[in-house]
Each structure stands twice: as C-alpha cells, then as structure tokens.
C-alpha positions in Angstrom: -37.5 52.1 -42.4 -38.9 55.6 -41.7 -36.9 57.7 -39.2 -38.0 61.1 -38.0 -35.3 63.2 -36.4 -36.2 66.3 -34.4 -33.7 69.2 -33.9 -32.8 68.7 -37.5 -30.2 71.4 -37.8 -28.2 70.4 -34.8 -24.8 68.6 -34.6 -26.2 65.1 -34.0 -29.0 65.4 -36.5 -26.6 66.6 -39.2 -24.3 63.7 -38.4 -27.2 61.3 -38.8 -28.0 62.8 -42.2 -24.4 61.9 -43.3 -24.1 58.4 -41.7 -27.5 56.7 -41.8 -28.0 54.2 -44.6 -29.2 55.6 -47.8 -32.1 53.1 -48.0 -33.5 54.4 -44.8 -36.0 57.2 -45.2 -34.6 59.7 -42.7 -36.5 63.0 -42.3 -34.8 65.8 -40.4 -37.1 68.5 -39.0 -35.7 71.7 -37.4 -37.5 73.6 -34.6 -39.0 75.9 -37.1 -40.4 72.9 -39.0 -41.6 71.1 -35.9 -42.0 72.4 -32.4 -42.0 69.2 -30.3 -43.9 71.0 -27.5 -46.8 71.5 -29.9 -49.2 68.6 -29.5 -51.0 69.1 -32.8 -47.8 69.6 -34.7 -46.4 66.3 -33.5 -49.6 64.5 -34.4 -49.5 66.0 -37.9 -45.9 65.0 -38.3 -46.6 61.4 -37.3 -49.5 61.2 -39.7 -47.5 62.7 -42.5 -44.2 60.8 -42.1 -45.4 57.5 -40.5 -42.1 57.1 -38.6 -41.0 53.6 -37.4 -38.7 55.4 -34.9 -38.4 59.0 -33.7 -35.0 60.3 -32.6 -35.3 63.4 -30.4 -32.1 65.5 -30.7 -34.0 68.8 -30.1 -32.7 70.5 -27.0 -31.8 73.8 -25.3 -28.0 73.1 -25.0 -26.6 76.6 -24.2 -25.6 75.7 -20.6 -24.8 79.3 -19.4 -27.8 80.8 -21.3 -30.1 78.3 -19.5 -29.3 80.0 -16.2 -30.6 83.3 -17.6 -33.6 81.8 -19.4 -34.7 78.8 -17.4 -38.2 78.8 -18.7 -36.9 78.3 -22.3 -34.6 75.5 -21.2 -37.4 73.7 -19.3 -39.8 74.1 -22.2 -37.4 72.5 -24.7 -35.7 69.9 -22.5 -38.6 68.9 -20.2 -42.1 70.0 -21.4 -41.5 69.4 -25.1 -39.9 66.0 -24.5 -42.8 65.0 -22.3 -45.3 66.0 -25.1 -43.4 64.0 -27.7 -43.2 60.9 -25.5 -46.9 61.1 -24.6 -47.8 61.0 -28.3 -45.2 58.2 -29.2 -46.8 55.9 -26.6 -50.3 55.5 -28.2 -48.8 55.4 -31.7 -46.5 52.6 -30.6 -43.5 54.5 -32.0 -40.1 53.8 -30.2 -38.6 57.1 -29.0 -34.8 57.6 -28.9 -34.0 60.6 -26.8 -30.5 62.3 -26.4 -29.6 63.3 -22.8 -26.4 64.4 -21.1 -23.7 63.7 -18.5 -24.6 67.0 -16.9 -27.4 65.3 -15.0 -24.7 64.2 -12.5 -23.0 66.4 -9.9 -19.4 65.2 -10.5 -18.7 64.2 -6.9 -17.7 60.6 -7.9 -14.2 59.6 -8.8 -15.3 56.6 -11.0 -17.3 56.6 -14.2 -21.1 57.1 -13.7 -23.3 54.2 -14.4 -26.9 54.4 -15.6 -28.1 53.5 -12.1 -26.2 56.2 -10.3 -28.4 58.9 -8.7 -28.6 62.2 -10.7 -28.0 65.5 -9.0 -27.8 68.3 -11.6 -25.8 71.4 -10.7 -27.3 73.7 -13.2 -30.6 74.6 -15.0 -29.6 72.8 -18.2 -28.8 69.5 -16.3 -32.0 69.7 -14.3 -34.1 70.4 -17.3 -32.6 67.4 -19.1 -33.1 65.1 -16.1 -36.8 66.2 -15.8 -37.1 65.4 -19.5 -35.7 61.9 -18.9 -38.2 61.3 -16.1 -41.1 62.4 -18.3 -40.1 60.1 -21.1 -39.8 57.1 -18.7 -43.3 57.9 -17.3 -45.0 58.4 -20.6 -43.4 56.1 -23.2 -42.6 52.5 -22.6 -40.7 51.9 -25.9 -37.8 54.3 -25.3 -34.1 54.6 -25.4 -32.5 57.4 -23.4 -29.0 57.9 -24.6 -26.8 60.1 -22.4 -23.8 61.5 -24.2 -20.9 63.8 -23.2 -19.3 67.0 -24.7 -20.5 66.6 -28.3 -18.2 68.0 -31.0 -18.3 68.0 -34.8 -17.5 70.1 -37.8 -21.1 71.3 -37.8 -22.8 74.0 -35.7 -21.4 75.5 -32.5 -19.2 73.4 -30.1 -15.9 73.6 -28.2 -13.7 72.4 -31.0 -15.0 75.0 -33.5 -14.8 77.7 -30.8 -11.2 76.9 -30.0 -10.2 76.9 -33.7 -11.8 80.3 -34.2 -10.1 81.8 -31.1 -6.8 80.3 -32.0 -6.8 82.3 -35.2 -7.5 85.5 -33.4 -5.6 85.4 -30.0 -2.1 84.7 -28.9 -3.1 83.3 -25.5 -6.0 81.0 -24.7 -7.1 80.2 -21.1 -8.9 76.9 -20.6 -10.5 75.2 -17.6 -8.3 72.3 -16.4 -10.3 70.9 -13.4 -13.3 69.4 -15.3 -12.8 65.8 -16.5 -15.1 64.5 -19.2 -15.1 62.4 -22.4 -15.4 64.4 -25.6 -17.6 62.6 -28.0 -18.0 63.2 -31.7 -21.4 63.6 -33.3 -20.4 61.2 -36.0 -19.7 58.4 -33.5 -23.1 59.1 -31.9 -24.8 58.8 -35.3 -23.1 55.4 -35.9 -24.2 54.3 -32.4 -27.8 55.4 -33.1 -27.8 53.3 -36.3 -26.7 50.2 -34.4 -29.3 50.8 -31.7 -32.1 51.1 -34.3 -30.9 48.0 -36.1 -31.0 46.0 -32.9 -34.0 47.6 -31.2 -36.4 45.3 -29.3 -38.6 45.2 -26.2 -35.7 43.6 -24.3 -33.3 46.5 -24.6 -35.4 49.6 -24.0 -34.1 51.8 -21.3 -31.3 54.2 -20.4 -27.7 54.0 -21.8 -24.4 55.9 -21.7 -22.3 56.5 -24.7 -19.1 58.5 -25.1 -15.7 58.4 -26.7 -12.6 57.7 -24.5 -10.3 58.2 -22.7 -11.3 60.8 -20.0 -9.6 64.2 -20.3 -9.9 67.8 -19.2 -11.0 70.7 -21.3 -7.5 72.1 -21.1 -5.9 68.9 -22.4 -8.5 68.6 -25.1 -7.9 72.2 -26.1 -4.2 71.5 -26.4 -4.9 68.6 -28.7 -7.1 70.7 -30.9 -4.4 73.3 -31.4 -1.7 70.6 -31.9 -3.7 68.9 -34.7 -4.9 72.2 -36.3 -1.3 73.5 -36.5 -0.6 70.7 -39.0 -3.1 72.2 -41.4 -2.7 76.0 -41.0 -0.6 78.5 -39.0 -2.5 79.7 -36.0 -2.0 83.0 -34.1 -2.2 81.4 -30.6 1.2 80.9 -28.9 0.2 80.1 -25.3 -2.5 77.8 -23.8 -2.9 78.6 -20.1 -4.7 76.4 -17.6 -7.2 77.8 -15.1 -9.8 76.6 -12.6 -13.5 76.6 -12.9 -13.8 79.2 -10.1 -11.4 81.6 -11.8 -13.0 81.1 -15.2 -16.3 82.3 -13.7 -18.8 80.7 -16.0 -22.4 81.4 -15.1 -23.5 77.8 -14.8 -21.7 75.4 -12.4 -20.4 72.3 -14.2 -19.6 68.9 -12.7 -15.8 68.5 -12.1 -16.1 64.8 -13.1 -18.7 63.6 -15.6 -17.1 60.5 -17.1 -19.7 58.0 -18.3 -19.4 54.2 -17.8 -20.4 52.7 -21.2 -20.4 49.0 -20.1 -24.2 48.6 -20.5 -24.4 49.8 -24.1 -21.5 47.5 -24.9 -23.3 44.5 -23.5 -26.7 45.2 -25.1 -25.6 46.6 -28.5 -22.0 45.5 -28.8 -20.9 49.2 -29.1 -17.4 50.0 -28.1 -16.0 53.4 -27.1 -14.0 55.1 -29.9 -10.9 57.1 -29.2 -11.8 60.8 -29.3 -8.3 61.8 -30.5 -8.9 59.9 -33.8 -12.4 61.4 -34.1 -11.0 64.8 -33.4 -8.4 64.5 -36.2 -11.2 63.7 -38.7 -13.4 66.6 -37.4 -10.5 69.2 -37.6 -9.5 68.1 -41.0 -13.1 68.5 -42.2 -13.5 71.8 -40.4 -10.3 73.2 -42.0 -11.4 72.1 -45.4 -14.9 73.5 -45.1 
C-alpha cells in the first residue's frame, strides 16, 4: 500500500506518520516539497511514488490571517485542491481530503449532518467549501472528511497556545460562546487508517468526524490548565470568560459547529472518542517534549 500525504509537516500528517501501519509505504510531502497547485509537480509526484491513495492535508488554516490574505487562502484551499482532484481522476487514485466544520454558519442548535447546507461566515470557511465543491466535481473516487478544532502535541494549535500563555500570564481570557468538538490529530489519523482499510466504490462521499462531547473554548481551556497543572506549576491563576464580540477576532466564527458523526459510524464503524482522554495524552506528550 502506497500512501501519499500532502501538507506533510502539519498536525494531521505528523499524526499519520506516527500511527499508520509500518508495512504501509507512507510518504509525507510538505508544501516546499510539493505545491499541490502545481499541475506538473503533482503529475511528477504521482509518477514517482505511484500512490494507491492520496490524503490531502495541505491547507491554509490560519483563520484570521485568511481575512487579510484571501487570495492565499483560496489558492491553497480551493484552487490547489481542484488541481489535485483533477489529476487524481484520470489516474484512478482515490483522494481523501480534509475539510472543516467552519463551512457552517452555526445557526443550528443540533449537530450538523453532511446534508446540511453550508453557509461559511469567513474567508477560511468559504475557501474550504469551494475546495470541497471542486473535488466533488472533478474526482469521483473521493472522501471528504470534515473535522473540528484539531489539536495535538505537534505544530500550532489551541492547546499548545494555551499551555504557552499559561506559563507567561496570570490571567487568560477565553471565548465562551462558541460550541464545538475539539478533535485530536491522533484520533483523525486512526480514523483515516480505518477509512483506507475499508475504502470502496460504495462509500465514497462526504463524512463528519470529531471527538465528543461538545464544549466551548472556555471550558476546553479550563480543562487544559487543569490537566497541565498536574505536570508542572503554571503562572496562570485566573481564567476569565468572554464573548466573541468582546474578544474581537478578525474572522467571524460559528457559535455552534458541532458535527453529527452518525454517517461515518454506519459506513466505517468509527465511534467518537472522548476529547478529554485525548487531551490528557496530548498534554502529557507536550510537557515531556
């Protein structure tokens, strides 16, 4: 089994390198090694590595930065994804593409299903949605996997940011009116393995996958501090709740972006893991790094 993974230095790609079976030949290519918007570069990579499956984790994920540089976000999340999909189709290579809960506007009060209508609130979400549409239109053999609030001991993410700030500041202020499902990169890697092992013409399509239960960034932040305090003494003494409006982030986020994972459970027998248990493992690893 030859697996080609784009975005090779990101959180999910790094988790894949740690969790995929050793007997699989998994090649991780960073953006500097493979620009998936470059038609000829993709063709050359396909010829060189002969992948049985391509997993596209490459993305512009800096949500606020996307508001300032929309062209860069749309290039990475839409145009490059479209180019990759268009070349997977004639080569008959299944494409697994990572997407996001931020394609939804957050106006629901029940978990979003795959059939719910997207209405992105920010540039990042819109660019990812356009990327999804391009893949559906160009590549029949695809899996689009929408995930939520990815965290890990690798790269940049909310958990690592909170841990760093907690060492420096006595008070942290965290948004308390956005409900989501934090999801570990490690659990996504395990889900991707199971998807590949059971991939067939009958289960191509769009799926949701996240950890559970739903929580707010504020409650998630408090858990991070609580767990980390078992390993080291932190400077932070107070964790204050605020609203999205008062926090004043550049990009508008959905107030509710919980994903319904029933479909992936039915098709791939994947169950939602508890993010608290995943968080404990990630923090332990981060502290020891």
